[in-house]
C-alpha positions as a Markdown table, in Angstrom:
| # | Residue | x | y | z |
|---|---|---|---|---|
| 1 | Met | -26.7 | -73.3 | 7.3 |
| 2 | Leu | -23.5 | -71.7 | 8.1 |
| 3 | Pro | -21.7 | -72.4 | 11.6 |
| 4 | Phe | -22.4 | -70.1 | 14.2 |
| 5 | Phe | -18.5 | -69.0 | 14.4 |
| 6 | Met | -18.6 | -68.2 | 10.5 |
| 7 | Gly | -21.2 | -66.2 | 11.0 |
| 8 | Glu | -19.7 | -64.3 | 13.9 |
| 9 | Lys | -16.5 | -63.9 | 11.8 |
| 10 | Arg | -18.3 | -62.2 | 8.9 |
| 11 | Val | -20.0 | -59.8 | 11.3 |
| 12 | Lys | -16.5 | -58.9 | 12.7 |
| 13 | Leu | -15.1 | -58.6 | 9.3 |
| 14 | Asn | -18.1 | -56.3 | 8.4 |
| 15 | Lys | -17.6 | -54.0 | 11.2 |
| 16 | Ile | -13.9 | -53.6 | 10.6 |
| 17 | Phe | -14.6 | -53.0 | 6.9 |
| 18 | Leu | -17.0 | -50.3 | 7.9 |
| 19 | Ser | -14.5 | -48.8 | 10.2 |
| 20 | Val | -11.9 | -48.5 | 7.8 |
| 21 | Ile | -14.6 | -46.9 | 5.2 |
| 22 | Ile | -15.6 | -44.3 | 8.0 |
| 23 | Gly | -11.6 | -43.7 | 8.7 |
| 24 | Ile | -11.0 | -43.0 | 4.9 |
| 25 | Phe | -14.2 | -40.7 | 4.8 |
| 26 | Ile | -13.1 | -38.7 | 8.0 |
| 27 | Leu | -9.4 | -38.3 | 6.5 |
| 28 | Ile | -10.9 | -37.2 | 3.3 |
| 29 | Ala | -13.2 | -34.5 | 4.9 |
| 30 | Ala | -10.4 | -33.3 | 7.0 |
| 31 | Gly | -8.2 | -33.0 | 3.9 |
| 32 | Cys | -10.9 | -31.0 | 2.2 |
| 33 | Ser | -11.5 | -28.7 | 5.1 |
| 34 | Ser | -8.0 | -28.2 | 5.3 |
| 35 | Phe | -7.3 | -27.4 | 1.7 |
| 36 | Ser | -10.4 | -25.1 | 1.6 |
| 37 | Ala | -9.2 | -23.1 | 4.7 |
| 38 | Lys | -5.7 | -22.6 | 2.9 |
| 39 | Ala | -7.5 | -21.4 | 0.1 |
| 40 | Arg | -9.5 | -18.8 | 2.1 |
| 41 | Val | -7.0 | -17.7 | 4.7 |
| 42 | Pro | -3.1 | -17.8 | 4.4 |
| 43 | Ser | -1.1 | -19.4 | 7.1 |
| 44 | Gln | 0.0 | -17.2 | 10.0 |
| 45 | Gly | 3.4 | -17.1 | 8.6 |
| 46 | Gln | 2.2 | -15.9 | 5.2 |
| 47 | Glu | -0.2 | -13.4 | 7.0 |
| 48 | Lys | 2.6 | -11.7 | 8.8 |
| 49 | Gln | 5.0 | -11.4 | 5.8 |
| 50 | Glu | 2.2 | -9.8 | 3.7 |
| 51 | Val | 1.3 | -7.2 | 6.5 |
| 52 | Ser | 4.9 | -6.6 | 7.2 |
| 53 | Glu | 5.4 | -5.7 | 3.7 |
| 54 | Val | 2.7 | -3.2 | 3.8 |
| 55 | Val | 3.0 | -1.5 | 7.3 |
| 56 | Phe | 6.6 | -2.1 | 8.6 |
| 57 | Pro | 8.7 | 0.7 | 6.8 |
| 58 | Gln | 11.2 | 2.4 | 9.0 |
| 59 | Met | 10.6 | 5.9 | 7.3 |
| 60 | Val | 7.4 | 7.5 | 6.3 |
| 61 | Thr | 6.8 | 10.4 | 3.9 |
| 62 | Val | 4.0 | 12.7 | 4.6 |
| 63 | Tyr | 2.7 | 15.4 | 2.2 |
| 64 | Phe | 1.9 | 18.9 | 3.1 |
| 65 | Cys | 1.4 | 21.8 | 1.0 |
| 66 | Thr | 2.7 | 25.5 | 0.5 |
| 67 | Glu | 0.6 | 28.7 | 0.3 |
| 68 | Glu | 0.8 | 28.2 | -3.6 |
| 69 | Gly | -0.6 | 24.8 | -3.5 |
| 70 | Phe | 2.5 | 22.7 | -3.9 |
| 71 | Met | 3.1 | 19.4 | -2.7 |
| 72 | Val | 6.0 | 19.1 | -0.2 |
| 73 | Pro | 7.3 | 15.6 | 1.0 |
| 74 | Val | 8.4 | 15.5 | 4.6 |
| 75 | Thr | 9.9 | 12.4 | 5.8 |
| 76 | Tyr | 9.8 | 11.1 | 9.3 |
| 77 | Ser | 11.2 | 8.2 | 11.2 |
| 78 | Val | 9.0 | 5.6 | 12.5 |
| 79 | Asn | 9.3 | 5.0 | 16.1 |
| 80 | Lys | 9.3 | 1.5 | 17.6 |
| 81 | Ser | 5.9 | 2.0 | 19.2 |
| 82 | Ser | 4.5 | 2.8 | 15.7 |
| 83 | Ser | 6.4 | 0.4 | 13.7 |
| 84 | Lys | 3.6 | -2.0 | 13.3 |
| 85 | Asp | 1.0 | 0.5 | 12.2 |
| 86 | Ala | 2.6 | 2.9 | 9.5 |
| 87 | Val | -0.6 | 3.3 | 8.0 |
| 88 | Lys | -1.9 | 4.8 | 11.2 |
| 89 | Phe | 1.2 | 6.8 | 11.8 |
| 90 | Ala | 1.2 | 8.4 | 8.7 |
| 91 | Val | -2.3 | 9.4 | 8.6 |
| 92 | Glu | -2.2 | 11.1 | 12.1 |
| 93 | Lys | 1.0 | 12.8 | 11.2 |
| 94 | Leu | -1.1 | 14.5 | 8.5 |
| 95 | Leu | -4.0 | 15.1 | 10.6 |
| 96 | Ala | -1.6 | 16.9 | 13.0 |
| 97 | Gly | -0.3 | 19.0 | 10.4 |
| 98 | Pro | 3.2 | 20.3 | 9.7 |
| 99 | Asp | 5.8 | 21.4 | 12.1 |
| 100 | Ser | 7.1 | 24.0 | 10.1 |
| 101 | Lys | 5.0 | 27.3 | 9.8 |
| 102 | Tyr | 6.0 | 27.7 | 6.4 |
| 103 | Leu | 3.9 | 24.6 | 5.3 |
| 104 | Leu | 0.1 | 24.2 | 5.7 |
| 105 | Arg | -2.0 | 21.4 | 6.5 |
| 106 | Thr | -4.3 | 19.8 | 4.0 |
| 107 | Ile | -7.0 | 18.2 | 6.0 |
| 108 | Pro | -9.6 | 20.3 | 8.3 |
| 109 | Val | -8.4 | 20.9 | 11.8 |
| 110 | Asp | -9.9 | 18.3 | 14.4 |
| 111 | Thr | -10.4 | 15.7 | 11.8 |
| 112 | Lys | -9.8 | 12.5 | 13.5 |
| 113 | Leu | -9.1 | 8.9 | 12.0 |
| 114 | Arg | -11.8 | 6.8 | 13.3 |
| 115 | Asn | -10.5 | 3.2 | 11.8 |
| 116 | Trp | -8.5 | 1.9 | 8.9 |
| 117 | His | -7.8 | -1.5 | 7.3 |
| 118 | Ile | -6.3 | -2.8 | 4.0 |
| 119 | Asp | -8.3 | -4.5 | 1.6 |
| 120 | Ser | -6.1 | -6.0 | -0.9 |
| 121 | His | -3.9 | -3.4 | -2.1 |
| 122 | Thr | -6.4 | -0.7 | -1.1 |
| 123 | Val | -6.1 | 1.4 | 2.2 |
| 124 | Val | -9.7 | 2.2 | 3.7 |
| 125 | Val | -9.5 | 5.1 | 6.0 |
| 126 | Asp | -12.6 | 6.3 | 8.1 |
| 127 | Phe | -12.5 | 9.9 | 9.0 |
| 128 | Ser | -14.9 | 11.9 | 11.3 |
| 129 | Lys | -17.4 | 14.1 | 9.9 |
| 130 | Asp | -15.0 | 17.0 | 10.5 |
| 131 | Phe | -13.2 | 15.8 | 7.0 |
| 132 | Leu | -16.3 | 17.4 | 5.3 |
| 133 | Lys | -15.5 | 20.9 | 6.5 |
| 134 | Met | -14.0 | 21.8 | 3.3 |
| 135 | Asn | -16.2 | 23.9 | 1.1 |
| 136 | Lys | -14.0 | 24.6 | -1.9 |
| 137 | His | -13.2 | 22.2 | -4.8 |
| 138 | Asp | -9.4 | 23.1 | -4.5 |
| 139 | Gln | -9.2 | 22.2 | -0.8 |
| 140 | Val | -10.5 | 18.7 | -1.8 |
| 141 | Val | -8.4 | 18.3 | -4.4 |
| 142 | Leu | -5.3 | 19.1 | -2.1 |
| 143 | Ala | -6.7 | 17.0 | 0.8 |
| 144 | Val | -7.2 | 13.9 | -1.5 |
| 145 | Asn | -3.8 | 14.5 | -3.2 |
| 146 | Ser | -1.9 | 14.5 | -0.1 |
| 147 | Leu | -3.5 | 11.7 | 1.6 |
| 148 | Cys | -2.9 | 9.6 | -1.7 |
| 149 | Leu | 0.4 | 10.4 | -2.2 |
| 150 | Thr | 1.2 | 9.8 | 1.6 |
| 151 | Leu | -0.3 | 6.3 | 1.7 |
| 152 | Gly | 0.5 | 5.3 | -1.9 |
| 153 | Asn | 4.1 | 5.5 | -1.2 |
| 154 | Leu | 3.7 | 2.8 | 1.2 |
| 155 | Pro | 4.7 | -0.8 | 0.0 |
| 156 | Glu | 2.1 | -2.8 | -1.8 |
| 157 | Val | -0.5 | 0.1 | -1.6 |
| 158 | Lys | -2.2 | 0.9 | -4.8 |
| 159 | Asp | -4.9 | 3.2 | -3.9 |
| 160 | Val | -6.9 | 4.8 | -1.2 |
| 161 | Gln | -10.7 | 4.6 | -0.3 |
| 162 | Ile | -12.1 | 7.4 | 1.8 |
| 163 | Leu | -15.0 | 6.9 | 4.2 |
| 164 | Val | -16.6 | 9.5 | 6.6 |
| 165 | Glu | -18.2 | 8.4 | 9.9 |
| 166 | Gly | -18.1 | 4.7 | 8.5 |
| 167 | Lys | -19.9 | 5.4 | 5.3 |
| 168 | Met | -19.2 | 6.0 | 1.6 |
| 169 | Val | -19.4 | 9.8 | 0.4 |
| 170 | Asp | -20.2 | 10.1 | -3.4 |
| 171 | Glu | -18.4 | 13.3 | -3.9 |
| 172 | Ile | -17.0 | 16.4 | -1.8 |
| 173 | Cys | -17.3 | 19.8 | -3.5 |
| 174 | Gly | -17.3 | 18.1 | -6.6 |
| 175 | Val | -14.4 | 15.7 | -6.2 |
| 176 | Ala | -15.6 | 12.0 | -6.6 |
| 177 | Thr | -14.8 | 10.0 | -3.8 |
| 178 | Asp | -17.1 | 7.1 | -4.3 |
| 179 | Gln | -14.2 | 4.7 | -5.6 |
| 180 | Pro | -10.9 | 4.0 | -4.5 |
| 181 | Leu | -8.1 | 6.9 | -5.6 |
| 182 | Glu | -4.5 | 6.4 | -6.9 |
| 183 | Lys | -2.2 | 8.8 | -6.1 |
| 184 | Lys | -1.1 | 11.1 | -9.1 |
| 185 | Leu | 2.2 | 12.5 | -10.3 |
| 186 | Ile | 3.5 | 15.1 | -7.6 |
| 187 | Asn | 3.1 | 18.9 | -8.7 |
| 188 | Tyr | 2.8 | 17.7 | -12.4 |
| 189 | Arg | 3.2 | 20.4 | -14.9 |
| 190 | Gly | 2.3 | 19.1 | -18.5 |
| 191 | Glu | -0.1 | 17.7 | -20.7 |
| 192 | Asn | -2.1 | 14.8 | -20.2 |
| 193 | Asn | -0.8 | 11.3 | -21.1 |
| 194 | Pro | 2.9 | 11.9 | -21.2 |
| 195 | Glu | 5.2 | 9.7 | -22.7 |
| 196 | Val | 7.7 | 9.9 | -19.9 |
| 197 | Thr | 8.0 | 12.1 | -16.9 |
| 198 | Tyr | 10.8 | 13.4 | -14.8 |
| 199 | Lys | 11.2 | 15.5 | -11.7 |
| 200 | Val | 13.1 | 18.7 | -10.8 |
| 201 | Tyr | 13.7 | 19.8 | -7.4 |
| 202 | Tyr | 13.5 | 23.4 | -6.6 |
| 203 | Ser | 13.5 | 25.2 | -3.4 |
| 204 | Asp | 10.3 | 26.9 | -1.5 |
| 205 | Pro | 10.6 | 30.6 | -1.4 |
| 206 | Tyr | 12.2 | 30.5 | 2.1 |
| 207 | Ala | 14.8 | 28.1 | 1.2 |
| 208 | Leu | 13.9 | 25.7 | 3.7 |
| 209 | His | 12.2 | 22.9 | 1.7 |
| 210 | Met | 12.9 | 21.0 | -1.7 |
| 211 | Ile | 9.8 | 20.9 | -3.7 |
| 212 | Pro | 9.6 | 18.2 | -6.8 |
| 213 | Ile | 8.0 | 19.2 | -9.9 |
| 214 | Thr | 7.2 | 16.6 | -12.2 |
| 215 | Leu | 7.6 | 17.4 | -16.1 |
| 216 | Ala | 6.6 | 15.8 | -19.3 |
| 217 | Ala | 9.1 | 14.9 | -22.2 |
| 218 | Ser | 9.2 | 12.5 | -25.0 |
| 219 | Ser | 10.7 | 8.9 | -24.8 |
| 220 | Asn | 13.6 | 9.6 | -26.9 |
| 221 | Glu | 15.1 | 12.5 | -25.0 |
| 222 | Asp | 18.3 | 12.6 | -22.6 |
| 223 | Leu | 16.4 | 13.0 | -19.2 |
| 224 | Pro | 19.2 | 13.5 | -16.9 |
| 225 | Arg | 20.5 | 16.5 | -19.1 |
| 226 | Lys | 17.1 | 17.8 | -19.5 |
| 227 | Ala | 16.5 | 17.6 | -16.0 |
| 228 | Val | 19.7 | 19.6 | -15.1 |
| 229 | Glu | 18.8 | 22.1 | -17.9 |
| 230 | Asp | 15.6 | 22.9 | -16.3 |
| 231 | Leu | 17.1 | 23.0 | -12.8 |
| 232 | Ile | 19.7 | 25.5 | -14.2 |
| 233 | His | 16.9 | 27.4 | -16.0 |
| 234 | Gly | 14.9 | 27.9 | -12.7 |
| 235 | Pro | 11.3 | 27.4 | -12.0 |
| 236 | Tyr | 8.7 | 28.0 | -14.7 |
| 237 | Val | 6.1 | 29.2 | -12.5 |
| 238 | Glu | 5.8 | 31.5 | -9.4 |
| 239 | Gly | 6.0 | 30.1 | -5.7 |
| 240 | Leu | 9.2 | 28.2 | -6.2 |
| 241 | Gly | 12.7 | 29.4 | -5.5 |
| 242 | Pro | 15.9 | 28.7 | -8.0 |
| 243 | Thr | 18.8 | 27.0 | -6.5 |
| 244 | Val | 21.3 | 27.5 | -9.3 |
| 245 | Met | 22.8 | 30.9 | -9.7 |
| 246 | Arg | 21.6 | 32.9 | -12.7 |
| 247 | Gly | 24.1 | 32.8 | -15.8 |
| 248 | Thr | 25.2 | 29.0 | -15.1 |
| 249 | Lys | 25.7 | 27.0 | -18.0 |
| 250 | Leu | 25.8 | 23.1 | -18.3 |
| 251 | Leu | 29.1 | 22.6 | -20.1 |
| 252 | Gly | 28.6 | 18.6 | -19.9 |
| 253 | Leu | 27.0 | 15.7 | -18.4 |
| 254 | Glu | 28.3 | 12.0 | -18.7 |
| 255 | Val | 26.8 | 8.9 | -17.0 |
| 256 | Lys | 29.2 | 6.0 | -16.6 |
| 257 | Asp | 29.5 | 3.2 | -14.2 |
| 258 | Gly | 26.7 | 4.6 | -12.0 |
| 259 | Thr | 28.5 | 8.0 | -11.6 |
| 260 | Ala | 27.1 | 11.1 | -13.4 |
| 261 | Thr | 29.8 | 13.8 | -14.1 |
| 262 | Val | 28.1 | 17.1 | -14.3 |
| 263 | Asn | 30.3 | 20.0 | -15.5 |
| 264 | Leu | 29.1 | 23.4 | -14.7 |
| 265 | Ser | 30.4 | 26.8 | -15.4 |
| 266 | Arg | 32.0 | 29.0 | -12.7 |
| 267 | Glu | 28.7 | 30.8 | -12.2 |
| 268 | Ala | 27.3 | 28.1 | -10.3 |
| 269 | Ile | 29.6 | 29.0 | -7.1 |
| 270 | Glu | 29.1 | 32.5 | -7.4 |
| 271 | Tyr | 26.3 | 32.7 | -4.7 |
| 272 | Gly | 28.2 | 35.2 | -2.6 |
| 273 | Gly | 28.4 | 33.2 | 0.5 |
| 274 | Gly | 25.9 | 31.9 | 2.6 |
| 275 | Ser | 25.7 | 28.1 | 3.9 |
| 276 | Thr | 22.0 | 27.7 | 3.0 |
| 277 | Ala | 22.5 | 28.8 | -0.7 |
| 278 | Glu | 25.4 | 26.1 | -1.0 |
| 279 | Ser | 23.4 | 23.5 | 0.5 |
| 280 | Met | 20.3 | 24.0 | -1.4 |
| 281 | Phe | 22.3 | 24.3 | -4.8 |
| 282 | Val | 24.0 | 20.8 | -4.1 |
| 283 | Lys | 21.1 | 19.0 | -2.6 |
| 284 | Ser | 18.7 | 20.1 | -5.5 |
| 285 | Leu | 21.3 | 18.8 | -8.0 |
| 286 | Leu | 21.9 | 15.5 | -6.3 |
| 287 | Leu | 18.0 | 14.9 | -6.0 |
| 288 | Thr | 17.5 | 15.8 | -9.6 |
| 289 | Leu | 20.0 | 13.3 | -11.0 |
| 290 | Gly | 19.5 | 11.0 | -8.3 |
| 291 | Gln | 15.9 | 10.0 | -9.3 |
| 292 | Phe | 17.2 | 8.1 | -12.5 |
| 293 | Pro | 18.2 | 4.6 | -11.5 |
| 294 | Glu | 21.4 | 4.4 | -13.6 |
| 295 | Ile | 22.8 | 7.3 | -11.5 |
| 296 | Lys | 24.3 | 6.2 | -7.8 |
| 297 | Arg | 26.7 | 8.9 | -7.3 |
| 298 | Val | 27.4 | 12.6 | -8.8 |
| 299 | Gln | 30.5 | 14.3 | -9.4 |
| 300 | Ile | 30.6 | 17.9 | -9.7 |
| 301 | Leu | 33.0 | 19.9 | -11.8 |
| 302 | Ile | 33.5 | 23.6 | -12.2 |
| 303 | Asp | 34.8 | 24.5 | -15.5 |
| 304 | Gly | 36.1 | 21.1 | -16.3 |
| 305 | Lys | 38.1 | 20.7 | -13.1 |
| 306 | Lys | 37.5 | 19.0 | -9.8 |
| 307 | Ile | 37.6 | 21.1 | -6.8 |
| 308 | Asp | 37.8 | 20.0 | -3.2 |
| 309 | Leu | 35.7 | 22.3 | -1.6 |
| 310 | Leu | 32.8 | 24.9 | -2.3 |
| 311 | Pro | 33.1 | 28.3 | -1.0 |
| 312 | Glu | 31.0 | 27.2 | 2.4 |
| 313 | Gly | 33.0 | 24.2 | 2.7 |
| 314 | Thr | 30.9 | 21.2 | 1.2 |
| 315 | Glu | 33.4 | 18.8 | -0.2 |
| 316 | Ile | 32.8 | 18.0 | -3.9 |
| 317 | Gly | 36.1 | 16.3 | -4.8 |
| 318 | Lys | 34.8 | 12.8 | -4.6 |
| 319 | Pro | 31.6 | 11.7 | -6.2 |
| 320 | Leu | 28.4 | 12.5 | -3.9 |
| 321 | Glu | 25.6 | 9.8 | -3.1 |
| 322 | Pro | 22.2 | 11.5 | -3.8 |
| 323 | Pro | 20.0 | 11.8 | -0.5 |
| 324 | Lys | 17.3 | 9.1 | -0.1 |
| 325 | Phe | 14.9 | 11.8 | 1.1 |
| 326 | Ala | 14.0 | 15.4 | 0.1 |
| 327 | Asn | 13.0 | 16.8 | 3.2 |
| 328 | Leu | 13.9 | 14.8 | 6.3 |
| 329 | Tyr | 12.3 | 15.8 | 9.6 |
| 330 | Glu | 14.6 | 15.9 | 12.6 |
| 331 | Glu | 13.3 | 16.2 | 15.9 |
| 332 | Ser | 14.8 | 18.6 | 18.3 |
| 333 | Arg | 16.6 | 17.0 | 21.0 |
């Protein structure tokens, strides 16, 4: 028989050993729990970073339409109070309709945004029942296109899921809405599955807005040259206005070190006065060439020569940077 103190010592050792084992299990359980939480939910810093990439742009482009059904991008500055909610800001601008009487809303009057959230790269928007007031296929196509273009241009957004009164709607006037919808090429005129596409910026009939038309080309074509040639030719469809004077010829186009030097014949500046005509001419040329990543600046030549000023005073003696936005909305002060 062991002495009493030996038995007491063994009991104490057993208690210490048991405490250590329990402590190890607690640490393991805590570690597992922490790992699982990280796998399911990103840290607070990560979550803020991901959200900021999606909803914190300084500028938001909203798409309205013309009477002929062309989509027109209008870019707004996001005010500080709305800077953390750009999706809501963009949709509510779309629902409010355009400020210009020469543009049309695409979504029925009185439609409200009930709720929205982002699920991965899909923006889910929940509209009031007024969204279903549309009774023609073409109306729904315009509404869907404008919504998808507006939200699809926000960073990290891939597609849009439409709900009405919190429920999925299978189809509206023949347009399927039961799956997330991706944005399409803006004002595309061409065959399905083009090799490459490019945009040409024409004017609306009132010389107030730039309208991008997307065209198809083969991959081996000189796209900057082709785009300028189409711009000089003028629009191929009704409802658009030309921005380059009839008879203008493209005498040359060279891209070097980020600068596109475009040589136009003298007819290009024979618009007979008028600052609007001059502004639309220069802006359409800059936007059309500025879409190509290799072009950062545009130098305009007339009959092979640099000139300091156009007839209405626009300076073109040095290379010009293309504007970032086709139609920038400026609030009246």
